[in-house]
mmJSON file of the N, C-alpha and C atoms, coordinates in Angstrom:
{"data_MODEL":{"atom_site":{
"group_PDB":["ATOM","ATOM","ATOM","ATOM","ATOM","ATOM","ATOM","ATOM","ATOM","ATOM","ATOM","ATOM","ATOM","ATOM","ATOM","ATOM","ATOM","ATOM","ATOM","ATOM","ATOM","ATOM","ATOM","ATOM","ATOM","ATOM","ATOM","ATOM","ATOM","ATOM","ATOM","ATOM","ATOM","ATOM","ATOM","ATOM","ATOM","ATOM","ATOM","ATOM","ATOM","ATOM","ATOM","ATOM","ATOM","ATOM","ATOM","ATOM","ATOM","ATOM","ATOM","ATOM","ATOM","ATOM","ATOM","ATOM","ATOM","ATOM","ATOM","ATOM","ATOM","ATOM","ATOM","ATOM","ATOM","ATOM","ATOM","ATOM","ATOM","ATOM","ATOM","ATOM","ATOM","ATOM","ATOM","ATOM","ATOM","ATOM","ATOM","ATOM","ATOM","ATOM","ATOM","ATOM","ATOM","ATOM","ATOM","ATOM","ATOM","ATOM","ATOM","ATOM","ATOM","ATOM","ATOM","ATOM","ATOM","ATOM","ATOM","ATOM","ATOM","ATOM","ATOM","ATOM","ATOM","ATOM","ATOM","ATOM","ATOM","ATOM","ATOM","ATOM","ATOM","ATOM","ATOM","ATOM","ATOM","ATOM","ATOM","ATOM","ATOM","ATOM","ATOM","ATOM","ATOM","ATOM","ATOM","ATOM","ATOM","ATOM","ATOM","ATOM","ATOM","ATOM","ATOM","ATOM","ATOM","ATOM","ATOM","ATOM","ATOM","ATOM","ATOM","ATOM","ATOM","ATOM","ATOM","ATOM","ATOM","ATOM","ATOM","ATOM","ATOM","ATOM","ATOM","ATOM","ATOM","ATOM","ATOM","ATOM","ATOM","ATOM","ATOM","ATOM","ATOM","ATOM","ATOM","ATOM","ATOM","ATOM","ATOM","ATOM","ATOM","ATOM","ATOM","ATOM","ATOM","ATOM","ATOM","ATOM","ATOM","ATOM","ATOM","ATOM","ATOM","ATOM","ATOM","ATOM","ATOM","ATOM","ATOM","ATOM","ATOM","ATOM","ATOM","ATOM","ATOM","ATOM","ATOM","ATOM","ATOM","ATOM","ATOM","ATOM","ATOM","ATOM","ATOM","ATOM","ATOM","ATOM"],
"id":[1,2,3,4,5,6,7,8,9,10,11,12,13,14,15,16,17,18,19,20,21,22,23,24,25,26,27,28,29,30,31,32,33,34,35,36,37,38,39,40,41,42,43,44,45,46,47,48,49,50,51,52,53,54,55,56,57,58,59,60,61,62,63,64,65,66,67,68,69,70,71,72,73,74,75,76,77,78,79,80,81,82,83,84,85,86,87,88,89,90,91,92,93,94,95,96,97,98,99,100,101,102,103,104,105,106,107,108,109,110,111,112,113,114,115,116,117,118,119,120,121,122,123,124,125,126,127,128,129,130,131,132,133,134,135,136,137,138,139,140,141,142,143,144,145,146,147,148,149,150,151,152,153,154,155,156,157,158,159,160,161,162,163,164,165,166,167,168,169,170,171,172,173,174,175,176,177,178,179,180,181,182,183,184,185,186,187,188,189,190,191,192,193,194,195,196,197,198,199,200,201,202,203,204,205,206,207,208,209,210],
"type_symbol":["N","C","C","N","C","C","N","C","C","N","C","C","N","C","C","N","C","C","N","C","C","N","C","C","N","C","C","N","C","C","N","C","C","N","C","C","N","C","C","N","C","C","N","C","C","N","C","C","N","C","C","N","C","C","N","C","C","N","C","C","N","C","C","N","C","C","N","C","C","N","C","C","N","C","C","N","C","C","N","C","C","N","C","C","N","C","C","N","C","C","N","C","C","N","C","C","N","C","C","N","C","C","N","C","C","N","C","C","N","C","C","N","C","C","N","C","C","N","C","C","N","C","C","N","C","C","N","C","C","N","C","C","N","C","C","N","C","C","N","C","C","N","C","C","N","C","C","N","C","C","N","C","C","N","C","C","N","C","C","N","C","C","N","C","C","N","C","C","N","C","C","N","C","C","N","C","C","N","C","C","N","C","C","N","C","C","N","C","C","N","C","C","N","C","C","N","C","C","N","C","C","N","C","C","N","C","C","N","C","C"],
"label_atom_id":["N","CA","C","N","CA","C","N","CA","C","N","CA","C","N","CA","C","N","CA","C","N","CA","C","N","CA","C","N","CA","C","N","CA","C","N","CA","C","N","CA","C","N","CA","C","N","CA","C","N","CA","C","N","CA","C","N","CA","C","N","CA","C","N","CA","C","N","CA","C","N","CA","C","N","CA","C","N","CA","C","N","CA","C","N","CA","C","N","CA","C","N","CA","C","N","CA","C","N","CA","C","N","CA","C","N","CA","C","N","CA","C","N","CA","C","N","CA","C","N","CA","C","N","CA","C","N","CA","C","N","CA","C","N","CA","C","N","CA","C","N","CA","C","N","CA","C","N","CA","C","N","CA","C","N","CA","C","N","CA","C","N","CA","C","N","CA","C","N","CA","C","N","CA","C","N","CA","C","N","CA","C","N","CA","C","N","CA","C","N","CA","C","N","CA","C","N","CA","C","N","CA","C","N","CA","C","N","CA","C","N","CA","C","N","CA","C","N","CA","C","N","CA","C","N","CA","C","N","CA","C","N","CA","C","N","CA","C","N","CA","C","N","CA","C"],
"label_alt_id":[null,null,null,null,null,null,null,null,null,null,null,null,null,null,null,null,null,null,null,null,null,null,null,null,null,null,null,null,null,null,null,null,null,null,null,null,null,null,null,null,null,null,null,null,null,null,null,null,null,null,null,null,null,null,null,null,null,null,null,null,null,null,null,null,null,null,null,null,null,null,null,null,null,null,null,null,null,null,null,null,null,null,null,null,null,null,null,null,null,null,null,null,null,null,null,null,null,null,null,null,null,null,null,null,null,null,null,null,null,null,null,null,null,null,null,null,null,null,null,null,null,null,null,null,null,null,null,null,null,null,null,null,null,null,null,null,null,null,null,null,null,null,null,null,null,null,null,null,null,null,null,null,null,null,null,null,null,null,null,null,null,null,null,null,null,null,null,null,null,null,null,null,null,null,null,null,null,null,null,null,null,null,null,null,null,null,null,null,null,null,null,null,null,null,null,null,null,null,null,null,null,null,null,null,null,null,null,null,null,null],
"label_comp_id":["MET","MET","MET","HIS","HIS","HIS","ASP","ASP","ASP","ALA","ALA","ALA","PRO","PRO","PRO","ARG","ARG","ARG","ASP","ASP","ASP","PRO","PRO","PRO","ALA","ALA","ALA","VAL","VAL","VAL","ALA","ALA","ALA","ARG","ARG","ARG","PHE","PHE","PHE","TRP","TRP","TRP","ILE","ILE","ILE","LEU","LEU","LEU","GLN","GLN","GLN","ALA","ALA","ALA","LEU","LEU","LEU","ARG","ARG","ARG","LEU","LEU","LEU","PHE","PHE","PHE","GLY","GLY","GLY","ILE","ILE","ILE","VAL","VAL","VAL","MET","MET","MET","VAL","VAL","VAL","VAL","VAL","VAL","LEU","LEU","LEU","GLY","GLY","GLY","ILE","ILE","ILE","VAL","VAL","VAL","ILE","ILE","ILE","ILE","ILE","ILE","ALA","ALA","ALA","GLY","GLY","GLY","ARG","ARG","ARG","LEU","LEU","LEU","ARG","ARG","ARG","VAL","VAL","VAL","ASP","ASP","ASP","GLN","GLN","GLN","GLY","GLY","GLY","LEU","LEU","LEU","GLY","GLY","GLY","TYR","TYR","TYR","MET","MET","MET","LEU","LEU","LEU","PHE","PHE","PHE","VAL","VAL","VAL","LEU","LEU","LEU","GLY","GLY","GLY","ALA","ALA","ALA","MET","MET","MET","GLU","GLU","GLU","PHE","PHE","PHE","PHE","PHE","PHE","LEU","LEU","LEU","PHE","PHE","PHE","PRO","PRO","PRO","ALA","ALA","ALA","LEU","LEU","LEU","LEU","LEU","LEU","ALA","ALA","ALA","ARG","ARG","ARG","TRP","TRP","TRP","TRP","TRP","TRP","LYS","LYS","LYS","LYS","LYS","LYS","GLU","GLU","GLU"],
"label_asym_id":["A","A","A","A","A","A","A","A","A","A","A","A","A","A","A","A","A","A","A","A","A","A","A","A","A","A","A","A","A","A","A","A","A","A","A","A","A","A","A","A","A","A","A","A","A","A","A","A","A","A","A","A","A","A","A","A","A","A","A","A","A","A","A","A","A","A","A","A","A","A","A","A","A","A","A","A","A","A","A","A","A","A","A","A","A","A","A","A","A","A","A","A","A","A","A","A","A","A","A","A","A","A","A","A","A","A","A","A","A","A","A","A","A","A","A","A","A","A","A","A","A","A","A","A","A","A","A","A","A","A","A","A","A","A","A","A","A","A","A","A","A","A","A","A","A","A","A","A","A","A","A","A","A","A","A","A","A","A","A","A","A","A","A","A","A","A","A","A","A","A","A","A","A","A","A","A","A","A","A","A","A","A","A","A","A","A","A","A","A","A","A","A","A","A","A","A","A","A","A","A","A","A","A","A","A","A","A","A","A","A"],
"label_entity_id":["1","1","1","1","1","1","1","1","1","1","1","1","1","1","1","1","1","1","1","1","1","1","1","1","1","1","1","1","1","1","1","1","1","1","1","1","1","1","1","1","1","1","1","1","1","1","1","1","1","1","1","1","1","1","1","1","1","1","1","1","1","1","1","1","1","1","1","1","1","1","1","1","1","1","1","1","1","1","1","1","1","1","1","1","1","1","1","1","1","1","1","1","1","1","1","1","1","1","1","1","1","1","1","1","1","1","1","1","1","1","1","1","1","1","1","1","1","1","1","1","1","1","1","1","1","1","1","1","1","1","1","1","1","1","1","1","1","1","1","1","1","1","1","1","1","1","1","1","1","1","1","1","1","1","1","1","1","1","1","1","1","1","1","1","1","1","1","1","1","1","1","1","1","1","1","1","1","1","1","1","1","1","1","1","1","1","1","1","1","1","1","1","1","1","1","1","1","1","1","1","1","1","1","1","1","1","1","1","1","1"],
"label_seq_id":[1,1,1,2,2,2,3,3,3,4,4,4,5,5,5,6,6,6,7,7,7,8,8,8,9,9,9,10,10,10,11,11,11,12,12,12,13,13,13,14,14,14,15,15,15,16,16,16,17,17,17,18,18,18,19,19,19,20,20,20,21,21,21,22,22,22,23,23,23,24,24,24,25,25,25,26,26,26,27,27,27,28,28,28,29,29,29,30,30,30,31,31,31,32,32,32,33,33,33,34,34,34,35,35,35,36,36,36,37,37,37,38,38,38,39,39,39,40,40,40,41,41,41,42,42,42,43,43,43,44,44,44,45,45,45,46,46,46,47,47,47,48,48,48,49,49,49,50,50,50,51,51,51,52,52,52,53,53,53,54,54,54,55,55,55,56,56,56,57,57,57,58,58,58,59,59,59,60,60,60,61,61,61,62,62,62,63,63,63,64,64,64,65,65,65,66,66,66,67,67,67,68,68,68,69,69,69,70,70,70],
"pdbx_PDB_ins_code":[null,null,null,null,null,null,null,null,null,null,null,null,null,null,null,null,null,null,null,null,null,null,null,null,null,null,null,null,null,null,null,null,null,null,null,null,null,null,null,null,null,null,null,null,null,null,null,null,null,null,null,null,null,null,null,null,null,null,null,null,null,null,null,null,null,null,null,null,null,null,null,null,null,null,null,null,null,null,null,null,null,null,null,null,null,null,null,null,null,null,null,null,null,null,null,null,null,null,null,null,null,null,null,null,null,null,null,null,null,null,null,null,null,null,null,null,null,null,null,null,null,null,null,null,null,null,null,null,null,null,null,null,null,null,null,null,null,null,null,null,null,null,null,null,null,null,null,null,null,null,null,null,null,null,null,null,null,null,null,null,null,null,null,null,null,null,null,null,null,null,null,null,null,null,null,null,null,null,null,null,null,null,null,null,null,null,null,null,null,null,null,null,null,null,null,null,null,null,null,null,null,null,null,null,null,null,null,null,null,null],
"Cartn_x":[0.83,0.0,0.873,0.322,1.036,0.677,1.701,1.475,1.607,0.655,0.711,1.811,2.475,3.501,2.864,3.552,3.006,3.393,2.48,2.716,3.549,4.725,5.539,4.866,3.948,3.255,2.397,1.807,0.979,1.856,2.991,3.9,4.419,4.746,5.242,4.171,2.93,1.825,1.717,1.775,1.644,2.853,4.022,5.202,5.024,4.543,4.31,3.256,2.196,1.154,1.674,2.518,3.099,4.004,4.783,5.632,4.782,3.703,2.837,2.183,1.733,1.099,2.079,3.285,4.272,4.692,4.694,4.98,3.938,2.676,1.596,1.702,2.003,2.153,3.291,4.404,5.53,5.171,4.443,4.041,3.126,2.153,1.22,1.956,2.853,3.621,4.506,5.081,5.867,5.042,3.833,2.943,2.57,2.307,1.964,3.126,4.336,5.514,5.726,5.606,5.788,4.753,3.531,2.461,2.657,3.618,3.891,3.035,2.335,1.487,2.304,3.509,4.433,5.66,6.154,7.325,8.602,8.834,10.021,10.594,11.874,12.527,11.799,11.508,10.79,11.593,12.913,13.739,13.394,13.084,12.659,11.347,10.455,9.174,9.356,10.224,10.477,11.134,12.059,12.731,11.733,10.855,9.842,8.895,8.537,7.64,8.267,9.502,10.169,10.421,10.932,11.2,9.906,8.834,7.548,6.997,7.15,6.691,7.511,8.817,9.663,9.273,9.001,8.622,7.285,6.396,5.095,5.167,5.882,5.875,7.039,8.235,9.431,9.809,9.842,10.344,9.535,8.191,7.468,7.796,7.972,8.306,9.701,10.644,12.0,12.031,11.299,11.258,10.596,9.518,8.854,9.775,10.515,11.463,12.567,13.03,14.065,13.543,12.279,11.693,11.526,11.238,11.065,12.383,13.504,14.809,15.143,14.565,14.872,14.324],
"Cartn_y":[-1.183,0.0,1.243,2.287,3.558,4.403,4.81,5.699,7.139,7.947,9.372,10.026,11.033,11.717,12.382,12.27,12.822,14.284,15.033,16.453,16.604,17.239,17.387,18.254,19.119,19.966,19.12,18.057,17.191,16.474,15.958,15.284,16.265,17.464,18.469,18.862,18.967,19.277,18.229,16.95,15.883,15.81,16.154,16.206,17.294,18.452,19.542,19.158,18.482,18.072,17.03,16.113,15.106,15.768,16.763,17.493,18.136,18.77,19.431,18.419,17.292,16.269,15.725,15.376,14.852,15.921,17.172,18.252,18.331,18.205,18.235,17.043,15.867,14.669,14.867,15.443,15.673,16.67,17.726,18.722,18.087,17.32,16.685,15.689,14.901,13.956,14.691,15.807,16.618,17.137,17.588,18.083,16.961,15.785,14.636,14.3,14.336,14.036,15.122,16.385,17.497,17.433,17.03,16.94,15.764,14.886,13.766,12.545,12.5,11.348,10.137,10.371,9.291,9.405,8.29,8.296,8.348,9.524,9.792,11.11,11.301,12.544,13.746,14.748,15.93,16.699,16.581,17.238,16.763,15.478,14.933,15.566,15.797,16.431,17.835,18.614,19.977,19.962,19.013,18.92,18.558,17.592,17.226,18.385,19.114,20.255,21.3,21.663,22.698,22.208,20.988,20.462,20.283,19.861,19.711,21.048,22.085,23.417,23.919,23.667,24.072,23.304,22.01,21.197,21.661,22.13,22.579,23.955,24.896,26.271,26.609,26.186,26.645,25.782,24.473,23.594,23.655,23.684,23.785,25.069,26.175,27.435,27.362,26.797,26.66,25.712,24.625,23.665,24.271,25.02,25.676,26.7,27.433,28.409,27.704,26.562,25.802,25.265,24.805,24.303,25.416,26.629,27.734,28.096,27.846,28.145,27.209,26.004,25.015,25.393],
"Cartn_z":[0.0,0.0,0.0,-0.521,-0.591,0.623,1.372,2.512,2.051,2.462,2.139,2.971,2.408,3.196,4.417,5.541,6.781,6.914,7.459,7.686,8.96,8.88,10.086,11.157,10.764,11.735,12.677,12.164,13.009,14.035,13.597,14.523,15.572,15.171,16.114,17.118,16.654,17.548,18.647,18.281,19.267,20.188,19.695,20.557,21.615,21.209,22.163,23.195,22.752,23.689,24.67,24.204,25.094,26.124,25.706,26.65,27.745,27.337,28.316,29.253,28.708,29.537,30.564,30.145,31.084,32.094,31.673,32.606,33.708,33.338,34.332,35.272,34.718,35.552,36.553,36.107,37.007,38.101,37.757,38.754,39.797,39.359,40.296,41.186,40.614,41.41,42.415,42.006,42.92,44.08,43.795,44.848,45.811,45.276,46.124,47.054,46.528,47.35,48.406,48.003,48.946,50.065,49.743,50.736,51.688,51.39,52.277,52.023,50.912,50.591,50.151,49.65,49.294,50.182,50.615,51.499,50.662,50.128,49.313,49.813,49.6,50.022,49.411,50.233,49.741,48.703,48.757,47.746,46.347,46.222,44.933,44.498,45.449,45.129,44.598,45.258,44.784,43.398,43.198,41.908,40.798,41.059,40.073,39.782,40.832,40.652,39.732,39.993,39.197,37.768,37.626,36.286,35.484,36.151,35.47,34.994,35.83,35.421,34.232,34.268,33.135,31.877,32.031,30.881,30.309,31.152,30.672,30.014,30.633,30.152,29.218,29.55,28.852,27.645,27.831,26.78,25.481,25.512,24.236,23.465,24.182,23.506,22.889,23.62,23.084,21.891,21.98,20.878,19.643,19.831,18.702,18.053,18.859,18.313,17.515,18.026,17.335,15.999,15.976,14.745,13.712,14.158,13.21,12.52,13.189,12.585,11.437,11.46,10.409,9.063],
"occupancy":[1.0,1.0,1.0,1.0,1.0,1.0,1.0,1.0,1.0,1.0,1.0,1.0,1.0,1.0,1.0,1.0,1.0,1.0,1.0,1.0,1.0,1.0,1.0,1.0,1.0,1.0,1.0,1.0,1.0,1.0,1.0,1.0,1.0,1.0,1.0,1.0,1.0,1.0,1.0,1.0,1.0,1.0,1.0,1.0,1.0,1.0,1.0,1.0,1.0,1.0,1.0,1.0,1.0,1.0,1.0,1.0,1.0,1.0,1.0,1.0,1.0,1.0,1.0,1.0,1.0,1.0,1.0,1.0,1.0,1.0,1.0,1.0,1.0,1.0,1.0,1.0,1.0,1.0,1.0,1.0,1.0,1.0,1.0,1.0,1.0,1.0,1.0,1.0,1.0,1.0,1.0,1.0,1.0,1.0,1.0,1.0,1.0,1.0,1.0,1.0,1.0,1.0,1.0,1.0,1.0,1.0,1.0,1.0,1.0,1.0,1.0,1.0,1.0,1.0,1.0,1.0,1.0,1.0,1.0,1.0,1.0,1.0,1.0,1.0,1.0,1.0,1.0,1.0,1.0,1.0,1.0,1.0,1.0,1.0,1.0,1.0,1.0,1.0,1.0,1.0,1.0,1.0,1.0,1.0,1.0,1.0,1.0,1.0,1.0,1.0,1.0,1.0,1.0,1.0,1.0,1.0,1.0,1.0,1.0,1.0,1.0,1.0,1.0,1.0,1.0,1.0,1.0,1.0,1.0,1.0,1.0,1.0,1.0,1.0,1.0,1.0,1.0,1.0,1.0,1.0,1.0,1.0,1.0,1.0,1.0,1.0,1.0,1.0,1.0,1.0,1.0,1.0,1.0,1.0,1.0,1.0,1.0,1.0,1.0,1.0,1.0,1.0,1.0,1.0,1.0,1.0,1.0,1.0,1.0,1.0],
"B_iso_or_equiv":[0.0,0.0,0.0,0.0,0.0,0.0,0.0,0.0,0.0,0.0,0.0,0.0,0.0,0.0,0.0,0.0,0.0,0.0,0.0,0.0,0.0,0.0,0.0,0.0,0.0,0.0,0.0,0.0,0.0,0.0,0.0,0.0,0.0,0.0,0.0,0.0,0.0,0.0,0.0,0.0,0.0,0.0,0.0,0.0,0.0,0.0,0.0,0.0,0.0,0.0,0.0,0.0,0.0,0.0,0.0,0.0,0.0,0.0,0.0,0.0,0.0,0.0,0.0,0.0,0.0,0.0,0.0,0.0,0.0,0.0,0.0,0.0,0.0,0.0,0.0,0.0,0.0,0.0,0.0,0.0,0.0,0.0,0.0,0.0,0.0,0.0,0.0,0.0,0.0,0.0,0.0,0.0,0.0,0.0,0.0,0.0,0.0,0.0,0.0,0.0,0.0,0.0,0.0,0.0,0.0,0.0,0.0,0.0,0.0,0.0,0.0,0.0,0.0,0.0,0.0,0.0,0.0,0.0,0.0,0.0,0.0,0.0,0.0,0.0,0.0,0.0,0.0,0.0,0.0,0.0,0.0,0.0,0.0,0.0,0.0,0.0,0.0,0.0,0.0,0.0,0.0,0.0,0.0,0.0,0.0,0.0,0.0,0.0,0.0,0.0,0.0,0.0,0.0,0.0,0.0,0.0,0.0,0.0,0.0,0.0,0.0,0.0,0.0,0.0,0.0,0.0,0.0,0.0,0.0,0.0,0.0,0.0,0.0,0.0,0.0,0.0,0.0,0.0,0.0,0.0,0.0,0.0,0.0,0.0,0.0,0.0,0.0,0.0,0.0,0.0,0.0,0.0,0.0,0.0,0.0,0.0,0.0,0.0,0.0,0.0,0.0,0.0,0.0,0.0,0.0,0.0,0.0,0.0,0.0,0.0],
"pdbx_formal_charge":[null,null,null,null,null,null,null,null,null,null,null,null,null,null,null,null,null,null,null,null,null,null,null,null,null,null,null,null,null,null,null,null,null,null,null,null,null,null,null,null,null,null,null,null,null,null,null,null,null,null,null,null,null,null,null,null,null,null,null,null,null,null,null,null,null,null,null,null,null,null,null,null,null,null,null,null,null,null,null,null,null,null,null,null,null,null,null,null,null,null,null,null,null,null,null,null,null,null,null,null,null,null,null,null,null,null,null,null,null,null,null,null,null,null,null,null,null,null,null,null,null,null,null,null,null,null,null,null,null,null,null,null,null,null,null,null,null,null,null,null,null,null,null,null,null,null,null,null,null,null,null,null,null,null,null,null,null,null,null,null,null,null,null,null,null,null,null,null,null,null,null,null,null,null,null,null,null,null,null,null,null,null,null,null,null,null,null,null,null,null,null,null,null,null,null,null,null,null,null,null,null,null,null,null,null,null,null,null,null,null],
"auth_seq_id":[1,1,1,2,2,2,3,3,3,4,4,4,5,5,5,6,6,6,7,7,7,8,8,8,9,9,9,10,10,10,11,11,11,12,12,12,13,13,13,14,14,14,15,15,15,16,16,16,17,17,17,18,18,18,19,19,19,20,20,20,21,21,21,22,22,22,23,23,23,24,24,24,25,25,25,26,26,26,27,27,27,28,28,28,29,29,29,30,30,30,31,31,31,32,32,32,33,33,33,34,34,34,35,35,35,36,36,36,37,37,37,38,38,38,39,39,39,40,40,40,41,41,41,42,42,42,43,43,43,44,44,44,45,45,45,46,46,46,47,47,47,48,48,48,49,49,49,50,50,50,51,51,51,52,52,52,53,53,53,54,54,54,55,55,55,56,56,56,57,57,57,58,58,58,59,59,59,60,60,60,61,61,61,62,62,62,63,63,63,64,64,64,65,65,65,66,66,66,67,67,67,68,68,68,69,69,69,70,70,70],
"auth_comp_id":["MET","MET","MET","HIS","HIS","HIS","ASP","ASP","ASP","ALA","ALA","ALA","PRO","PRO","PRO","ARG","ARG","ARG","ASP","ASP","ASP","PRO","PRO","PRO","ALA","ALA","ALA","VAL","VAL","VAL","ALA","ALA","ALA","ARG","ARG","ARG","PHE","PHE","PHE","TRP","TRP","TRP","ILE","ILE","ILE","LEU","LEU","LEU","GLN","GLN","GLN","ALA","ALA","ALA","LEU","LEU","LEU","ARG","ARG","ARG","LEU","LEU","LEU","PHE","PHE","PHE","GLY","GLY","GLY","ILE","ILE","ILE","VAL","VAL","VAL","MET","MET","MET","VAL","VAL","VAL","VAL","VAL","VAL","LEU","LEU","LEU","GLY","GLY","GLY","ILE","ILE","ILE","VAL","VAL","VAL","ILE","ILE","ILE","ILE","ILE","ILE","ALA","ALA","ALA","GLY","GLY","GLY","ARG","ARG","ARG","LEU","LEU","LEU","ARG","ARG","ARG","VAL","VAL","VAL","ASP","ASP","ASP","GLN","GLN","GLN","GLY","GLY","GLY","LEU","LEU","LEU","GLY","GLY","GLY","TYR","TYR","TYR","MET","MET","MET","LEU","LEU","LEU","PHE","PHE","PHE","VAL","VAL","VAL","LEU","LEU","LEU","GLY","GLY","GLY","ALA","ALA","ALA","MET","MET","MET","GLU","GLU","GLU","PHE","PHE","PHE","PHE","PHE","PHE","LEU","LEU","LEU","PHE","PHE","PHE","PRO","PRO","PRO","ALA","ALA","ALA","LEU","LEU","LEU","LEU","LEU","LEU","ALA","ALA","ALA","ARG","ARG","ARG","TRP","TRP","TRP","TRP","TRP","TRP","LYS","LYS","LYS","LYS","LYS","LYS","GLU","GLU","GLU"],
"auth_asym_id":["A","A","A","A","A","A","A","A","A","A","A","A","A","A","A","A","A","A","A","A","A","A","A","A","A","A","A","A","A","A","A","A","A","A","A","A","A","A","A","A","A","A","A","A","A","A","A","A","A","A","A","A","A","A","A","A","A","A","A","A","A","A","A","A","A","A","A","A","A","A","A","A","A","A","A","A","A","A","A","A","A","A","A","A","A","A","A","A","A","A","A","A","A","A","A","A","A","A","A","A","A","A","A","A","A","A","A","A","A","A","A","A","A","A","A","A","A","A","A","A","A","A","A","A","A","A","A","A","A","A","A","A","A","A","A","A","A","A","A","A","A","A","A","A","A","A","A","A","A","A","A","A","A","A","A","A","A","A","A","A","A","A","A","A","A","A","A","A","A","A","A","A","A","A","A","A","A","A","A","A","A","A","A","A","A","A","A","A","A","A","A","A","A","A","A","A","A","A","A","A","A","A","A","A","A","A","A","A","A","A"],
"auth_atom_id":["N","CA","C","N","CA","C","N","CA","C","N","CA","C","N","CA","C","N","CA","C","N","CA","C","N","CA","C","N","CA","C","N","CA","C","N","CA","C","N","CA","C","N","CA","C","N","CA","C","N","CA","C","N","CA","C","N","CA","C","N","CA","C","N","CA","C","N","CA","C","N","CA","C","N","CA","C","N","CA","C","N","CA","C","N","CA","C","N","CA","C","N","CA","C","N","CA","C","N","CA","C","N","CA","C","N","CA","C","N","CA","C","N","CA","C","N","CA","C","N","CA","C","N","CA","C","N","CA","C","N","CA","C","N","CA","C","N","CA","C","N","CA","C","N","CA","C","N","CA","C","N","CA","C","N","CA","C","N","CA","C","N","CA","C","N","CA","C","N","CA","C","N","CA","C","N","CA","C","N","CA","C","N","CA","C","N","CA","C","N","CA","C","N","CA","C","N","CA","C","N","CA","C","N","CA","C","N","CA","C","N","CA","C","N","CA","C","N","CA","C","N","CA","C","N","CA","C","N","CA","C","N","CA","C","N","CA","C","N","CA","C","N","CA","C"],
"pdbx_PDB_model_num":[1,1,1,1,1,1,1,1,1,1,1,1,1,1,1,1,1,1,1,1,1,1,1,1,1,1,1,1,1,1,1,1,1,1,1,1,1,1,1,1,1,1,1,1,1,1,1,1,1,1,1,1,1,1,1,1,1,1,1,1,1,1,1,1,1,1,1,1,1,1,1,1,1,1,1,1,1,1,1,1,1,1,1,1,1,1,1,1,1,1,1,1,1,1,1,1,1,1,1,1,1,1,1,1,1,1,1,1,1,1,1,1,1,1,1,1,1,1,1,1,1,1,1,1,1,1,1,1,1,1,1,1,1,1,1,1,1,1,1,1,1,1,1,1,1,1,1,1,1,1,1,1,1,1,1,1,1,1,1,1,1,1,1,1,1,1,1,1,1,1,1,1,1,1,1,1,1,1,1,1,1,1,1,1,1,1,1,1,1,1,1,1,1,1,1,1,1,1,1,1,1,1,1,1,1,1,1,1,1,1]
}}}
């Protein structure tokens, strides 16, 4: 069968959405750890919270800017 060429914009859209989803998951997991619901070092919770926020807000913008340069 013949596969139609894929639009790179669609793949990039889903990559950005996956980044945001994993960022939210990391933030929520960080909050759960900070709240003491999981018996893990709180430092890990703060690290997950900050990295998740960066992954949600910063990384998609940087990646989109990098794609525009291509």
